[in-house]
N, C-alpha and C positions, 0 to 999 in steps of 0.2 A: 504494500500500500504506500502511495506516495504522499508523505505528509511534510515534505521539506518546506512548503510555503508557511505552514503554521509554526514549524520549528524556527524558520528564519524570522518570522514576525515576532515570535516570543523572545528570541535572542535580542532583538532590537528594543522591544518595548516593555518587557515584563521582567523586572528585576527578581521576581520570585524564582526564576529559573537559575539565577546566579546564587540564589540561596539554593438589410432590411428584411430579417425573417420575422414572421408573426408567430402566434401561439405555438404552431407546430414545431418550431425550432429546427426546421428542415435544414440540411447542410447545403451550403452555397459555395461558390467559388471564391468568395472573399468578403470583406466587411461591407456593410450597408452604407454606401456613400463615402467610404474611405478610399484614399489613393495610396496608402502605405507610406506617405511622406507628409504627414500633417502634424509635425512636432510643435507647431505654433497654435494648434487648435486647442483653445483653452476655455474652461468654464468661467463665466464672467462674474462670479461672486464667491465669497467665502463666508457667507452669513448662515452657517449651519453648525455652529459650535456645540449646541446641545446634542445634535445627532452624532457628532464626533465623540463627545463624552459617552454617549450610549454605546458606541462601538468599543471604546476603550474599556468601559466597565464590563462588558461581556467577556472580553479577553481576561481582564483582571480577575473576575469571579471564577472563571473556568480554571485558571491556574491555581488560585488560592484553594479552591475545593479539592484540587488534585494534591495539594500539600496540606491536607486537613490538620495534621498535628501541629502545624505552625500558625493556624488561623482559627480563632475562636468563632463561635456562632455570632457574637456581637460584631466582630469585624466584618463578617460576611453580610449580616443584616444591614449594617451601616452603608456598605457599598450598594446594596440592593434598594434601600429605601431612601437614599438621598442625602445622608449626612456626610457629604463628600467634598464640599467646596475647598476646604483647606488641606485636603489629602494630596500627597504628592502623586503626580501622574507617573505611571511606570514607563520610564524612558531610558532604561539601561542600555548603554552602547551607542547612544547618539547624543548630540548636543541639540536639545529641543528649545524652541522659543517659549514654550509654555511649561511651567514647572508644577502647577497644581491644576486639579480639575476645574476650579473656579476661574482660572485664567482662560479657559475655553468657554465655559458657560456655567452660570450658577443655578443651583436648585434643581438639578436633574435627578428625578426619582424614577428609577427603572420600574419599580413595582406599580407606579401609577400609569406607566406607558404600556403595561403588559395587558394584552387582550384577556378578557375574562370568560371566553367561550370554553365550554367543556371539551376536553381532548377526546377525539373519536376513539372509542373502544378502550378508554383508559380504565373502565370498570373491570377490565380483565387483568390489570396489574396485580401482582401477588403481594402478600404480606411482606413488609420490608422495603417494597418498591413504591408504595403508595401510602399516603396518610389515611386513606379511606378505602381499603380493598372492597371490591364489589360495587363501588359507586364511581361515577365519572368525576374526574377532578380537572381543574384548570391548570394552566402553566404556572400561575402564581402559587397555587396550592402545592404543586409538585416541587417547585423551587424552594419554597419556604421549608418544606419537609426535608429536602436534600441538604439545605444549608444547616438545618438543625442536626441532622445525622452526621454531617461532616464536621461541624464545629463543636458539637457536644460529645460525640462518640468517636471522633477521629476515623470515621468510616470513609473510605475512598471508593470501594466497590461493594455492592450488596451481596448477600449470600446467593442471590440468583444470577449474578454476573452483570449487573447494571453498573457501569462506570459513572459515578456521580459527576465528575468533572466534564464529561462529554455532554451530559444533559444540562449542566449549569451554563455552559457556553452555547451549545447548539440550540437549545430551546429559546434562549434569548435572541439568537439570530433569527428565529422564526417570529417571535413576538417579544419585544416591540419592533425589532429592526425590519425584517422582511414584511411583516404584517402591516406596519404603519406606512412604510415606503410604498408598498404595493397599493394600499388603499388610496393614497394620495394620487398616484399615477392613474389608477383606475377611475377616480373621479375626474381627472383631467381628460382622460380618453373618452369619457361619456359626457363631457361638457357640463359637469356638475360643480365647477368651482368658478365663482364670479368675482370674488374679492380676495385680496392678499395673495394673488397668484404667484408673484415672485417669491414671497416668503415660503409658501407651501412647496413650490417646485424646489427651492433650495433645500428644504427639509428632506425631500425624497432623494435628492442628490447626496446629501450627507449620510443618510441611512445606507445607501448603496456603497459608499466608502471609497469612491475614486479620488485620486489627487486631481488638482485643477488642470494639469497638463498630463496627458496619459503617455504619449509616445516615448518620452525618456525612460519610462519604467518597463517597456516591453522588449522582449527578445524571444521570439518564437523559434529561433534557429537552433540547430544542433541537438535536437531531442531533449532540450531542457523543459522546464516547467513554466516558462513565460516571463518571469521577472528578470529585469536587467539590474544587476547590482543591488538586489534586495528591495524591501518594501519602502525604505526611507531614503530620500535623496535630497540634497541641498540644491534644488533646481536653479534657484535664483542666485546662488553663489554668495550668500551673505554670511556664511559660516555657521548657520544653524538650520534645523528642520522645523518648518511650520507644520504642526500636527493636523491642521485643517486643510492644508493645500499641497503638502509634499510627502504624503504617506498613503500607502495602499492598505485599506482595511479588508476585513475578511471576505465579504461578498464580492467585492471587486477582485480580490486575489483569487477566489475560486473561479470567477468568470475568466480571468486571464489563464489560469492553469488548464481549465477545460478547453479553452480556445487553442492553447499551445499543443495539447494532446491531439486535437483534431487536425491542426495544421501539420504536425509531424507525421500524422497518419495518412496524409495525402488527400484528405476529404475535409477541407476547411469549414469551420462553423465558428465564426468569430463573435462569440457572445460579448466579449469585452468592448471591442471597438463599436459594435452595433449599439450597445447600450450607452456607452460614453458619448458617442457622436449624437445620438438622439437626445440625450439629456442636455448637451450643449446647445443644439439647434432649437430644442423646445424652449430653453431659457431665453434664447435670442428672439424666438417668436413672441414671447411675453413682452420683452422690451420694445419690440416693433409693433405691438398691438395686433399680432396675428394669432390664429388658433393653433395651440400646441398639441391638439388631441392626437394627431397621427404619431408625433414623436413620443408622446407619452405611452402610446400602445406599443411602439417598437421597443422602448426601453423596458417596459413591463414584461413583454413576452420574452425578451432575452434574459431577464432576471428570473422569471418563473422557470424557464428551460434550464438555467444553471442550477436551481434547486433540485429539479428532477434528475439532472445528470449526477448531482452529488449522491443521491440515493443509489443510483446505478453504480457509481464509483466504489462505494463502500460495500455494496453487495458483491461486486467483482472481487474485492479483497477477500471476503469470506469464501467465495467460490474457489479462489486460488488456493486457500488453505485446505479446503475440503477435497480438492481434486487429487491430493496425494494420499488420501485415505481409502480404505476398502469401502465399497458401496454399502455393504451390509453392516458395517460397524455402527454402533450407537454413538451419537454425538456426545462427547464428554468435554469437560473443562480442559482447555488447552488446544482443542481442535480448531477453534476459530479465534480471531482477535476480538476480545470483548469491546475494545475501543471502536473497532470497525462496526460491530453490531450496534453499539449505541449511536454512532453517527448516522448509520442507515435509518434507524428508527426515528431519531430526532428530526432528520431532514424530511422524512416522509410526513411527520407531523407538521413540519413547517408548511407543507403544501396545503394544509387545512386552512391557513390564514389568507391564502389567495390562490385560487386556480380557476381557470376558465372552464367552459363546458366540455372541452375535449377530455379532461380528466374528471369524471363524475365522482360524486361522493361514494358511490358504490365501488368504483375503481380504487379510490383511495383506501377505503376500508379493506379491500382485497389485498392491497400492497401491505397495509399494516398487519393484517393477519398472516400474510406469507412471511414477513420478517419475524413475526412472533412477539409475544409479550415480554420475553426475555430470551437469552440464548437457550436453545432447546435441549439442554443437557438431560440425558436419560429419557428423552421423550420421542426422539426421531432417529432413524438411521441416516447416515450420510446421504444416501440416495434420495430419501424422502425430503430432507431439508434442501438439497440441491434443486430438486424439482420445484419446491415452493419459491426459492429465490429466483429461479429462472422464470417462473410465472410472474413474479413481481417486476422483474426487468422487462419482460415482454409487454406488460400493461403500460409501463411508462414509455417504452420505445414506440409503441403503437400510438399512444395518445399524443406524443410530441413529434412524431415523424422522424425520429433520429435515424441516421445512417447506421446500418447494422455493423459495419466495420468499426465505426467510432464507438458504438456501444461496447464492443469487445475490448477496446484499448482504454476506455475511460476507467 
């Protein structure tokens, strides 16, 4: 499983480690509207500090939960509920222009930004994985429970194989980040935003997590994962990195990584450029008094497709582990990467917070069931679980029209 993006990101910003395609996402010959030489193509605003804080906090909480013995429940709750303005921004390894969360934006409360919709099929979570087994729970209820287990009990992985740090970070990528950003873009696409358009568009851009100028950060050549010189760059040469404009956050990093994989596979599908260019052009539409709805839909479709590809990517990782085992063997602990399982499950849940009609709620439920309520230790043979995972992948590939060759390499 390729995780060097997040390893690279965390090396740079998390000091705890030192302690035009539409919905279908069909593959195309190149970026939508890009010419491969648009290094001056720049987003015209940096007024999205609160959304940058949201991205940073998701990283911070994920790593802190993974180092539970070093982080109390109080520390985790403070980061989640907004007592953060004076806390130091995790920027180990770079010279950043901002030193505290408050330097970026004050009063950001992740818990208040988190959608309160019940998680599909969450009533099936087992004891130890849910605060209320047998009942549906929300993301907020899940996270509060996991922060309590991590901070009070020093638990990093439940008895059933759920890695708490994966859910702490990846569920926050779903809501508030993807859910809120997608809702804004969806409203623009449907013409439902009449006031404060620039402010709301900026928020969607901030949630997606692109730097203001994308091209200096891209390198799809040589079989790499798409980032040139890491996620942080002093683009303007002033000696420090502006965390609102010179950094690639998680969803943008995933879009770049998945784009690089398709490019190197010979069947390009450039989620990153497609989304970034649409976001820039839509913002310019607003400045010029034009309708940004088409650009909103383009960016939204690229983002949704990236979420779906992430589910496929981590399913592929589990299938790679299972492929070396006897088909009739019962799946046991150690047979799959529990982190990969958690990411596949969390990213599938992310799609609950926005997906268009090509992926129905029934399809999503099937994907969630195929991945399982937890790693299927002692419950399935290798062959049975491989079949379920293949079914989940096929549902997503069909819904989004992904090239089958790309599906294999993602």
